[in-house]
C-alpha positions as CSV (number, residue, x, y, z in Angstrom):
1,M,62.4,-85.6,-58.9
2,A,59.3,-87.5,-59.9
3,K,58.4,-88.3,-63.3
4,A,56.0,-85.6,-64.6
5,P,52.4,-86.7,-65.1
6,T,50.9,-87.1,-68.6
7,I,47.2,-87.3,-69.8
8,V,47.7,-91.0,-70.0
9,N,47.8,-92.7,-66.5
10,D,50.8,-94.9,-66.0
11,N,48.8,-97.1,-63.7
12,E,46.6,-98.2,-66.7
13,G,49.8,-99.8,-68.4
14,L,49.5,-97.7,-71.6
15,S,52.2,-95.1,-72.5
16,N,51.8,-92.2,-74.8
17,E,54.3,-94.1,-77.2
18,Q,52.1,-97.3,-77.3
19,L,48.9,-95.2,-77.7
20,M,50.4,-93.1,-80.8
21,N,52.0,-96.2,-82.3
22,Y,48.3,-97.9,-81.9
23,L,46.8,-94.8,-83.7
24,K,49.4,-94.8,-86.4
25,G,49.0,-98.7,-86.9
26,N,52.7,-99.3,-86.0
27,L,52.3,-102.1,-83.4
28,S,52.9,-105.8,-84.0
29,A,50.1,-108.3,-83.7
30,E,50.9,-109.3,-80.2
31,E,51.1,-105.5,-78.9
32,L,48.0,-104.8,-80.8
33,H,46.2,-107.6,-79.0
34,E,47.6,-106.5,-75.6
35,L,46.4,-103.0,-76.0
36,E,42.8,-104.0,-77.2
37,L,42.6,-106.3,-74.1
38,Q,43.5,-103.2,-71.9
39,M,40.9,-101.4,-74.1
40,A,38.2,-103.9,-73.1
41,D,39.4,-104.1,-69.3
42,S,39.7,-100.3,-68.8
43,A,37.0,-97.6,-69.7
44,F,39.5,-94.9,-69.2
45,V,42.0,-96.3,-72.1
46,N,38.9,-97.0,-74.3
47,D,37.7,-93.5,-74.1
48,A,41.1,-92.4,-74.6
49,V,41.7,-94.5,-77.6
50,E,38.2,-93.5,-79.1
51,G,38.6,-89.8,-78.5
52,L,42.1,-89.5,-80.1
53,Q,40.8,-91.5,-83.3
54,A,38.6,-88.8,-84.0
55,F,41.8,-86.9,-85.2
56,S,42.4,-87.4,-88.9
57,K,45.9,-86.1,-89.2
58,D,49.0,-87.7,-87.0
59,K,50.7,-84.4,-86.7
60,K,47.6,-82.6,-85.3
61,L,47.2,-85.4,-83.0
62,E,50.7,-85.3,-81.6
63,E,50.4,-81.5,-81.3
64,Y,47.1,-82.2,-79.6
65,V,48.7,-84.7,-77.1
66,A,51.6,-82.3,-76.5
67,Q,49.1,-79.3,-75.7
68,L,47.3,-81.5,-73.3
69,N,50.4,-82.5,-71.4
70,G,51.5,-78.8,-71.2
71,N,48.1,-77.7,-70.0
72,L,48.2,-80.6,-67.3
73,Q,51.8,-79.4,-66.4
74,E,50.7,-75.8,-66.0
75,Q,47.7,-76.6,-64.0
76,L,49.8,-78.7,-61.7
77,N,52.3,-76.1,-61.4
78,N,49.5,-73.5,-60.6
79,R,48.1,-75.8,-57.7
80,R,51.7,-76.2,-56.3
81,Q,52.1,-72.4,-56.3
82,L,48.7,-71.9,-54.5
83,K,49.6,-74.5,-52.1
84,E,53.0,-72.6,-51.4
85,K,51.3,-69.3,-50.7
86,R,48.8,-70.8,-48.2
87,K,51.8,-71.9,-46.1
88,I,52.7,-69.9,-43.2
89,K,56.3,-68.7,-43.5
90,N,58.5,-67.0,-41.2
91,M,56.1,-66.7,-38.1
92,Q,58.7,-65.3,-36.0
93,W,57.5,-61.6,-35.5
94,P,53.8,-62.6,-35.3
95,L,54.7,-64.9,-32.6
96,V,56.6,-62.2,-30.7
97,A,53.8,-59.7,-31.0
98,L,51.4,-62.4,-29.7
99,I,53.7,-63.0,-26.5
100,I,54.0,-59.2,-25.9
101,I,50.2,-58.6,-26.1
102,L,49.5,-61.6,-23.8
103,L,52.2,-60.4,-21.5
104,L,50.5,-56.9,-21.5
105,C,47.1,-58.1,-21.0
106,F,48.5,-60.3,-17.9
107,L,50.3,-57.3,-16.4
108,G,47.2,-55.1,-16.9
109,Y,45.0,-57.9,-14.9
110,V,47.6,-58.0,-12.2
111,V,47.9,-54.1,-11.8
112,V,44.0,-53.9,-11.9
113,R,43.9,-56.7,-9.2
114,M,46.3,-54.8,-6.9
115,L,44.5,-51.5,-7.1
116,K,41.3,-53.1,-5.7
């Protein structure tokens, strides 16, 4: 099964762990420099860091990130369920009914033509 998506896009090269370590100040100078370069290059990363810096407590921040990831999973599951509902399942009986109706129409046409 594919890895579940999170609020931080893996294509941006930034993981949740890196983001949390940056906000807590637990990154080495090299990692800090790399992250700041990513922030300069990507508006998304920059906005994510700025938005999460607005929280004052680390515990609240982790809870909020977990809540966002949970909401994302819930939305994706809802979309998946809607997509499954839209699929046409078990078309055997409607197909049989359609064939019978078409045959009856054809037979009716033939009978009417023969009576004329």
